[in-house]
C-alpha positions as CSV (number, residue, x, y, z in Angstrom):
1,M,136.7,85.2,107.6
2,R,135.6,85.9,104.0
3,R,134.7,89.4,105.4
4,V,138.0,90.0,106.2
5,M,139.4,89.1,103.0
6,L,137.2,91.3,100.7
7,A,137.9,94.2,103.6
8,G,141.7,93.3,103.0
9,V,141.1,93.7,99.0
10,L,139.5,97.1,99.4
11,C,142.4,98.5,101.0
12,A,145.2,96.6,99.2
13,A,143.8,98.4,95.6
14,A,143.1,101.5,97.0
15,V,146.0,103.7,95.6
16,S,145.0,105.8,92.1
17,A,146.7,104.6,89.2
18,H,147.2,108.4,88.1
19,A,148.9,109.7,91.1
20,T,152.7,110.8,91.2
21,T,154.4,108.8,94.0
22,I,157.6,109.6,95.3
23,P,159.9,107.9,97.8
24,V,160.9,110.0,100.6
25,T,164.2,109.5,102.6
26,F,164.5,110.7,106.6
27,T,166.7,112.1,109.0
28,Q,166.9,111.3,112.7
29,L,166.2,114.6,114.8
30,T,168.0,114.4,118.2
31,G,166.2,113.7,121.4
32,I,163.1,112.2,121.7
33,T,159.6,113.3,122.8
34,G,156.3,111.8,123.3
35,G,153.7,111.2,126.4
36,S,154.8,108.8,129.5
37,P,156.6,107.1,129.4
38,A,158.5,109.6,126.4
39,G,160.3,107.6,123.8
40,T,159.3,108.6,120.6
41,A,162.0,109.1,117.9
42,V,161.3,112.0,115.6
43,Y,162.2,112.1,111.8
44,I,162.2,114.7,109.2
45,A,162.1,114.5,105.5
46,D,162.5,118.0,103.4
47,L,159.7,117.8,100.5
48,S,160.7,121.5,99.6
49,S,162.2,120.4,96.1
50,I,160.7,116.7,95.8
51,G,160.2,116.8,92.2
52,I,155.8,116.9,92.4
53,G,154.0,120.0,92.3
54,Q,151.5,119.4,95.3
55,I,151.5,116.6,97.9
56,S,147.5,115.2,98.8
57,S,148.7,111.6,100.9
58,V,151.4,110.1,102.6
59,T,151.8,106.1,102.7
60,I,153.6,104.1,105.6
61,Q,154.7,100.8,105.1
62,D,155.9,98.6,107.3
63,N,159.1,96.1,105.7
64,S,161.1,95.9,108.8
65,G,161.4,92.0,108.3
66,G,160.0,91.1,111.6
67,L,161.9,93.0,113.6
68,G,160.1,96.1,114.4
69,G,157.7,97.0,117.2
70,S,157.2,93.9,119.8
71,T,155.2,90.9,119.6
72,G,151.3,90.6,119.2
73,Q,149.0,93.8,118.8
74,F,152.5,95.7,118.9
75,S,154.1,94.1,115.9
76,G,155.6,96.0,112.9
77,F,156.1,100.1,112.9
78,D,154.5,101.8,115.5
79,L,153.6,105.4,114.4
80,D,152.9,108.0,117.5
81,A,152.3,111.1,115.1
82,I,152.5,112.4,111.2
83,V,152.6,116.2,110.8
84,L,153.7,118.4,107.8
85,S,155.0,121.6,108.3
86,T,156.7,124.9,107.5
87,T,159.0,124.8,110.5
88,L,162.0,123.2,110.5
89,I,163.2,122.1,113.9
90,S,166.9,120.0,115.0
91,D,165.6,118.2,118.0
92,A,162.4,116.3,119.0
93,T,161.8,118.1,122.2
94,Q,160.5,120.9,120.0
95,V,157.7,119.3,118.3
96,G,155.2,121.5,120.3
97,T,156.5,124.9,118.0
98,L,155.7,123.0,114.7
99,V,153.2,124.8,112.9
100,R,151.0,122.4,110.7
101,T,150.8,123.0,106.7
102,G,147.6,121.0,105.2
103,T,145.5,119.1,107.9
104,F,145.4,115.3,107.5
105,D,141.8,113.8,107.3
106,F,142.7,110.9,109.7
107,A,139.1,109.8,109.5
108,T,139.9,109.0,105.6
109,S,142.8,106.9,106.7
110,V,143.5,103.8,104.6
111,F,144.8,100.6,106.4
112,V,145.9,97.2,105.7
113,A,146.9,95.8,108.9
114,G,150.0,93.5,108.8
115,S,150.7,90.3,110.8
116,Q,151.5,89.7,113.9
117,R,154.2,87.9,115.9
118,P,153.1,85.2,118.2
119,P,151.0,85.1,120.6
120,P,148.7,87.0,118.3
121,D,145.8,89.5,120.1
122,P,142.3,90.2,118.7
123,A,143.5,93.4,116.9
124,L,146.7,95.6,116.2
125,F,147.2,98.4,119.0
126,G,145.4,101.8,118.2
127,T,143.3,99.8,115.8
128,S,139.5,98.7,115.9
129,G,137.2,96.9,113.1
130,G,140.5,96.6,110.9
131,Q,140.7,100.2,110.7
132,V,143.3,102.9,112.6
133,D,140.9,104.1,116.1
134,N,142.1,107.6,116.0
135,S,140.1,108.3,119.7
136,V,143.7,105.7,120.6
137,A,146.0,106.5,117.9
138,T,145.7,110.0,117.8
139,L,148.4,110.7,115.1
140,D,148.1,114.6,114.9
141,A,149.9,115.1,118.5
142,F,153.5,113.6,119.4
143,D,151.7,111.9,122.6
144,G,152.7,108.2,122.4
145,N,153.2,106.2,125.3
146,S,156.6,104.1,125.4
147,T,155.1,100.9,126.5
148,T,154.1,97.9,125.7
149,A,152.2,97.5,129.1
150,I,148.4,97.6,128.8
151,P,146.8,99.6,130.7
152,G,149.5,102.1,129.8
153,A,150.3,101.8,126.0
154,A,148.4,104.7,124.4
155,G,148.9,107.6,121.7
156,F,149.8,105.3,118.4
157,V,148.9,102.7,116.1
158,S,151.1,99.4,115.3
159,L,151.1,98.7,111.7
160,G,152.0,95.1,111.8
161,D,154.7,93.3,109.8
162,G,154.0,94.4,106.5
163,G,151.1,96.8,107.1
164,I,150.4,99.6,105.1
165,L,148.8,103.3,106.6
166,S,147.9,105.9,103.9
167,E,146.9,109.4,105.4
168,N,145.1,111.8,103.2
169,L,145.5,115.9,103.4
170,T,142.0,117.4,103.5
171,S,143.0,119.9,100.7
172,P,146.8,119.4,98.3
173,V,149.5,121.4,99.7
174,P,152.0,122.7,97.1
175,T,155.6,122.2,96.7
176,G,158.4,124.6,96.3
177,S,158.7,126.7,99.3
178,P,160.1,125.2,102.8
179,L,158.2,122.0,103.9
180,Y,158.9,119.3,105.9
181,L,157.4,116.4,107.1
182,Y,157.7,114.8,110.4
183,I,157.0,111.3,111.7
184,G,157.2,110.2,114.8
185,E,158.2,106.5,115.8
186,V,157.6,104.8,119.0
187,G,160.2,103.0,121.0
188,N,163.6,105.0,119.4
189,N,164.4,101.7,117.8
190,G,165.4,102.9,114.2
191,E,162.2,101.3,112.6
192,V,161.9,104.5,110.3
193,A,164.7,103.5,108.4
194,A,163.7,99.8,107.8
195,S,159.9,101.8,106.7
196,S,159.0,102.7,103.2
197,I,157.6,106.2,103.5
198,T,156.1,107.8,99.9
199,V,154.2,111.0,99.5
200,S,151.6,111.1,96.4
201,S,150.0,114.0,94.2
202,E,146.6,112.5,94.7
203,R,144.5,111.3,97.7
204,V,144.4,107.7,98.5
205,V,140.8,106.0,97.6
206,P,139.0,102.9,97.2
207,E,139.1,102.3,93.1
208,P,135.2,101.9,91.5
209,A,136.5,98.8,90.7
210,T,137.4,97.2,93.8
211,I,134.3,98.8,95.4
212,A,132.4,96.6,92.7
213,V,134.1,93.5,94.0
214,L,133.4,94.5,97.7
215,S,129.9,94.4,96.8
216,V,129.3,91.9,94.6
217,G,131.3,89.7,97.9
218,L,128.8,91.2,100.7
219,G,126.3,90.1,98.5
220,G,127.0,86.8,98.6
221,L,127.5,86.9,102.1
222,G,123.7,87.9,102.5
223,W,123.0,84.9,100.2
224,L,125.1,82.4,102.2
225,R,123.3,83.7,105.5
226,R,119.9,83.3,103.9
227,R,120.8,79.9,102.6
228,R,121.6,79.0,105.7
229,K,118.5,79.9,107.3
230,S,116.5,78.4,105.0
231,V,118.3,74.9,105.3
């Protein structure tokens, strides 16, 4: 219990105080895409004149009020893919033509799991050990199987109610020329409209003070284990 709480603190405080963060507005494209079954809605945000010189990270926070997604491990916003591109498309079926601008470093995802609606499961779908399981979520591809059947569901991650996911780019991408952010929402039930999505000029990383708190906490856990063994 304490280990999970400390890990959550680490993630929750992982936003740089020096970053310029801008909320973005999305428009849904026509059509759907995805895996099998296909049911992913694709949303686009124009970042060309967003008001910051570069983009280094994107953060998605579920604020659906307990209405987005399904129950248990599928609670909250279900993210199929996130892509930054200079390519402009008008229909979800055209996602295969997108030319990536910058690369998301999915290995450095910063995730704060939201709550699950009953009945709860051991973990949110597409996560493992409290973090995004990139082998399941495959967030670089619009390939989500739009189902809650197990086996069957694949290619996305569920954030949980109130969950927060930040994705860093491997290097900053400048704005000022055509630049679009595409988000895939599994199920096509309007969850993006109920989610808060921002872009930032800086990467999202754990702050040193938070790492120190985590270190102290884990040291305390080690002391407790040694104490229990000696009793």
